[in-house]
N, C-alpha and C positions, 0 to 999 in steps of 0.2 A: 254561119251562111245567114240567121238571123242581120247580123249589120250592111252586111252586100243589099242584100232586100232591103231595110232599111232607107240604106242609102240610092237605089235605086230608081223610090220611090218620090228620094225628092228631088233624084236626075229631074222625073219626069212631073214633074211640077214645077219644079225652072225652069224649063224648056218650053213649057204645054203658053203659048199666047191668048190662047183662051182664058185667059185666070188673070187675076185682078194685078198687079204690079206687088203690090203687099205679100200678097202670095207668095209670087216668086223668091224672090229678097226671103223672104222668112223660109222659106225652102234652101237660098242658097247659104246665108249663116249656119243652119242648121249643118250646109257640109260640111261651112271651113269650122266649122266648132269642133266637131270630129281628126280634124283631120289634122291634131296634137298629139304630142307623140305619148303621151296619158292617154287618148284612147285609143285610134286606129296603129298611134305608135306599137302599142303592143305588142300587136299582130306579126307570127313566123312568115313566111313567108317563103320554104325554102327552094323556092326557085329568083330570090332575090338579096342581095348583104342587107344588111340590116341599115347602112349607108341607105344604099338604092332604094330604100321601098319607106326611107324617111324624103328623102328628093323628092320621088312622088308625091310627098305628101302634102306639101310645101310647097310644090309647082301645082298642084288642084288644090291648095287656103288660097294663091294668088290669084288660080286662074277665075275663083270663084269672086273673089273680093271685087275684080280688073269686070265682070260682071254685073255686077250688083251695079255697080256706077253706069251703067248703059243700061240699066232697064229705066 
């Protein structure tokens, strides 16, 4: 739950249009760092295969990188 809460906090920061661009970019960078197989990839989610989970993390990683460029 701690990691989920932390991710939610970073997502809220990244989406807050009232914050400075650097703050939002830093939040996205923190999310992207957690998409690594050795960070969040270690979690077991009974409703997803490991391949599906890693695919979702990769998709989130690509999305954060793309969003950083648009800020």
